[in-house]
VOPAGU-2260 file (C-alpha; in pm, 1 decimal, decimal comma):
REM VOPAGU-2260
SITE   aa  ch    i         X         Y         Z
SITE  UNK   A    0    -390,8   -1218,3    1589,1
SITE  UNK   A    1    -247,4    -863,9    1677,5
SITE  UNK   A    2     -69,8    -791,5    1339,5
SITE  UNK   A    3    -389,9    -901,1    1138,3
SITE  UNK   A    4    -603,7    -730,1    1393,5
SITE  UNK   A    5    -422,9    -362,7    1370,1
SITE  UNK   A    6    -405,2    -411,3     990,5
SITE  UNK   A    7    -762,9    -465,3     953,9
SITE  UNK   A    8    -819,8    -154,0    1177,0
SITE  UNK   A    9    -612,5      68,0     961,8
SITE  UNK   A   10    -795,5    -101,2     649,4
SITE  UNK   A   11   -1160,4      -9,7     841,1
SITE  UNK   A   12   -1020,0     359,6     920,3
SITE  UNK   A   13    -949,7     407,9     537,4
SITE  UNK   A   14   -1306,1     284,0     444,3
SITE  UNK   A   15   -1160,2     -17,9     285,9
SITE  UNK   A   16   -1291,5    -285,3     568,1
SITE  UNK   A   17   -1550,5    -501,0     513,9
SITE  UNK   A   18   -1692,4    -445,0     867,2
SITE  UNK   A   19   -1760,3     -80,8     769,3
SITE  UNK   A   20   -1973,4     130,1     533,0
SITE  UNK   A   21   -1714,4     156,0     264,1
SITE  UNK   A   22   -1552,6     476,8     147,2
SITE  UNK   A   23   -1561,3     469,8    -266,0
SITE  UNK   A   24   -1253,7     668,8    -269,2
SITE  UNK   A   25   -1046,4     439,0     -60,9
SITE  UNK   A   26   -1179,4     124,6    -231,2
SITE  UNK   A   27   -1053,4     278,2    -564,7
SITE  UNK   A   28    -709,2     275,3    -418,6
SITE  UNK   A   29    -678,5      16,9    -154,1
SITE  UNK   A   30    -735,4    -374,0    -162,3
SITE  UNK   A   31   -1070,6    -460,1      43,5
SITE  UNK   A   32    -992,6    -623,8     349,4
SITE  UNK   A   33   -1168,4    -923,5     513,9
SITE  UNK   A   34   -1090,4   -1029,9     852,2
SITE  UNK   A   35   -1157,8   -1402,3     922,5
SITE  UNK   A   36   -1164,5   -1457,8    1316,0
SITE  UNK   A   37   -1059,5   -1788,7    1427,8
SITE  UNK   A   38    -914,8   -1976,5    1113,7
SITE  UNK   A   39    -971,8   -2364,5    1258,1
SITE  UNK   A   40    -739,4   -2579,4    1059,2
SITE  UNK   A   41    -348,4   -2626,4    1028,7
SITE  UNK   A   42     -77,1   -2441,7    1180,4
SITE  UNK   A   43    -298,6   -2123,2    1196,7
SITE  UNK   A   44    -551,3   -2289,1    1385,0
SITE  UNK   A   45    -750,3   -2041,8    1666,5
SITE  UNK   A   46    -557,8   -1728,4    1475,6
SITE  UNK   A   47    -739,5   -1433,5    1276,5
SITE  UNK   A   48    -643,4   -1357,2     924,0
SITE  UNK   A   49    -647,5   -1075,3     715,6
SITE  UNK   A   50    -774,4   -1174,2     355,9
SITE  UNK   A   51    -751,3    -933,5      70,9
SITE  UNK   A   52    -909,5    -915,3    -262,3
SITE  UNK   A   53    -661,3   -1065,2    -532,2
SITE  UNK   A   54    -483,7    -906,6    -799,9
SITE  UNK   A   55    -261,1   -1022,2   -1070,5
SITE  UNK   A   56     105,1    -928,5    -957,9
SITE  UNK   A   57     248,7    -691,2    -752,1
SITE  UNK   A   58     331,2    -363,9    -919,4
SITE  UNK   A   59     689,7    -465,4    -959,5
SITE  UNK   A   60     623,8    -785,2   -1133,5
SITE  UNK   A   61     374,7    -645,6   -1343,4
SITE  UNK   A   62     600,8    -354,7   -1437,8
SITE  UNK   A   63     874,4    -581,9   -1557,2
SITE  UNK   A   64     633,8    -782,0   -1756,9
SITE  UNK   A   65     466,1    -440,8   -1913,2
SITE  UNK   A   66     657,5    -403,7   -2240,3
SITE  UNK   A   67     536,0     -26,5   -2314,8
SITE  UNK   A   68     612,7     126,2   -1965,6
SITE  UNK   A   69     738,9     471,1   -2149,2
SITE  UNK   A   70     406,5     468,5   -2291,1
SITE  UNK   A   71     214,2     758,3   -2138,1
SITE  UNK   A   72    -134,5     600,4   -2180,9
SITE  UNK   A   73      40,5     323,4   -1959,9
SITE  UNK   A   74     220,0     497,4   -1678,9
SITE  UNK   A   75      -4,0     845,6   -1634,2
SITE  UNK   A   76    -295,4     589,4   -1514,5
SITE  UNK   A   77     -61,2     407,0   -1276,3
SITE  UNK   A   78      77,1     713,7   -1144,3
SITE  UNK   A   79    -261,5     896,2   -1060,9
SITE  UNK   A   80    -364,6     584,4    -882,4
SITE  UNK   A   81     -36,3     553,2    -648,9
SITE  UNK   A   82    -100,2     929,9    -593,3
SITE  UNK   A   83    -435,4     831,9    -509,6
SITE  UNK   A   84    -344,0     569,9    -285,4
SITE  UNK   A   85     -87,0     798,4     -48,2
SITE  UNK   A   86    -356,9    1096,3     -55,3
SITE  UNK   A   87    -590,9     878,9      81,7
SITE  UNK   A   88    -375,8     752,2     385,3
SITE  UNK   A   89    -221,5    1112,2     453,2
SITE  UNK   A   90    -599,5    1274,2     436,0
SITE  UNK   A   91    -671,7    1001,7     716,3
SITE  UNK   A   92    -340,0    1116,6     905,7
SITE  UNK   A   93    -160,6     771,1     845,0
SITE  UNK   A   94     192,1     748,6     709,2
SITE  UNK   A   95     290,2     455,9     507,6
SITE  UNK   A   96     655,2     404,6     603,4
SITE  UNK   A   97     721,9     181,3     322,6
SITE  UNK   A   98     570,5     311,0     -45,1
SITE  UNK   A   99     718,2      51,9    -272,8
SITE  UNK   A  100     614,5    -132,5    -591,6
SITE  UNK   A  101     587,9    -449,7    -423,1
SITE  UNK   A  102     302,6    -312,0    -172,9
SITE  UNK   A  103     109,0    -238,5    -449,8
SITE  UNK   A  104    -123,7    -492,8    -645,2
SITE  UNK   A  105    -181,6    -452,3   -1009,5
SITE  UNK   A  106    -479,3    -543,8   -1204,5
SITE  UNK   A  107    -436,1    -613,2   -1563,3
SITE  UNK   A  108    -745,6    -507,8   -1763,4
SITE  UNK   A  109    -810,1    -517,3   -2143,4
SITE  UNK   A  110    -768,3    -151,9   -2169,5
SITE  UNK   A  111    -523,2     -61,4   -1879,5
SITE  UNK   A  112    -369,7    -173,2   -1576,3
SITE  UNK   A  113    -486,6     -51,6   -1221,7
SITE  UNK   A  114    -325,8     -76,4    -908,9
SITE  UNK   A  115    -412,0     -77,0    -556,1
SITE  UNK   A  116    -216,0     -54,3    -211,9
SITE  UNK   A  117    -185,2    -421,9     -12,4
SITE  UNK   A  118      36,7    -358,7     257,8
SITE  UNK   A  119     -17,5    -160,6     580,0
SITE  UNK   A  120     231,3    -352,8     836,2
SITE  UNK   A  121     439,1     -38,1     843,9
SITE  UNK   A  122     170,3     197,7     873,9
SITE  UNK   A  123     152,7     446,0    1157,0
SITE  UNK   A  124      -6,5     785,2    1258,9
SITE  UNK   A  125     167,4    1074,0    1171,6
SITE  UNK   A  126     430,7    1187,6    1455,9
SITE  UNK   A  127     447,7     814,5    1565,2
SITE  UNK   A  128     764,9     606,7    1606,3
SITE  UNK   A  129     855,2     459,0    1251,3
SITE  UNK   A  130     804,2      72,2    1193,4
SITE  UNK   A  131    1059,1      33,4     908,1
SITE  UNK   A  132    1135,6     130,0     545,6
SITE  UNK   A  133    1266,1     -38,7     260,3
SITE  UNK   A  134    1630,7     100,4     250,8
SITE  UNK   A  135    1615,4     133,5    -159,4
SITE  UNK   A  136    1319,8     387,3     -90,9
SITE  UNK   A  137    1356,5     525,7     221,9
SITE  UNK   A  138    1437,5     926,2     274,0
SITE  UNK   A  139    1816,4     996,5     326,7
SITE  UNK   A  140    1735,7    1132,1     692,0
SITE  UNK   A  141    1572,1     771,6     764,3
SITE  UNK   A  142    1867,2     622,7     633,5
SITE  UNK   A  143    2104,3     839,2     837,4
SITE  UNK   A  144    1906,3     777,2    1148,5
SITE  UNK   A  145    1779,4    1163,0    1193,3
SITE  UNK   A  146    1413,7    1085,7    1161,8
SITE  UNK   A  147    1244,2     876,9    1358,3
SITE  UNK   A  148     896,0     970,6    1360,2
SITE  UNK   A  149     670,1     919,6    1058,6
SITE  UNK   A  150     610,8    1202,0     809,3
SITE  UNK   A  151     387,8    1240,9     503,4
SITE  UNK   A  152     729,5    1399,5     354,0
SITE  UNK   A  153     903,6    1085,8     375,9
SITE  UNK   A  154     613,5     876,8     223,4
SITE  UNK   A  155     649,7    1171,1     -40,1
SITE  UNK   A  156    1002,0    1077,0     -98,7
SITE  UNK   A  157     960,6     726,9    -142,3
SITE  UNK   A  158     687,9     791,2    -368,1
SITE  UNK   A  159     898,1     999,6    -587,4
SITE  UNK   A  160    1172,1     724,5    -611,6
SITE  UNK   A  161     881,2     447,5    -657,8
SITE  UNK   A  162     786,1     686,0    -981,3
SITE  UNK   A  163    1149,8     757,6   -1099,3
SITE  UNK   A  164    1224,6     391,6   -1108,3
SITE  UNK   A  165     880,5     319,9   -1253,6
SITE  UNK   A  166     902,9     559,4   -1535,7
SITE  UNK   A  167    1202,0     430,9   -1693,2
């Protein structure tokens, strides 16, 4: 319950939680979150659940399927949306702590692919102790153990790694 509730509180603060008035900008970059209290069956009986809107694939899988990833018409809208998601977090004082393709879901449309952030499990307030990073996307100071508090700079490094590996 604690993890689902904490995640829902973050989504709500961003304006993407179902129980709050939705923020158009947040909803453009984050999946809408629904908190379901008291699941009543199976191994999760009595627990709360966090349910997110469904996309087609995570961004990593979507990019592997995309044949024209070097095409600016494909990559520019995706990059714009990735930047927008990180900006929404930072504008509200949050640091993702794990910006990577698997933490974004892709929606393949007839004209373009759009992406939204889905995982806030490592998200903390700027200046708080970091929860975790995926080594491949972690900034050098995190890997060396020199950085212990969450910073916008760490997210930007991870976003840079994601963009560099995404664009071929």
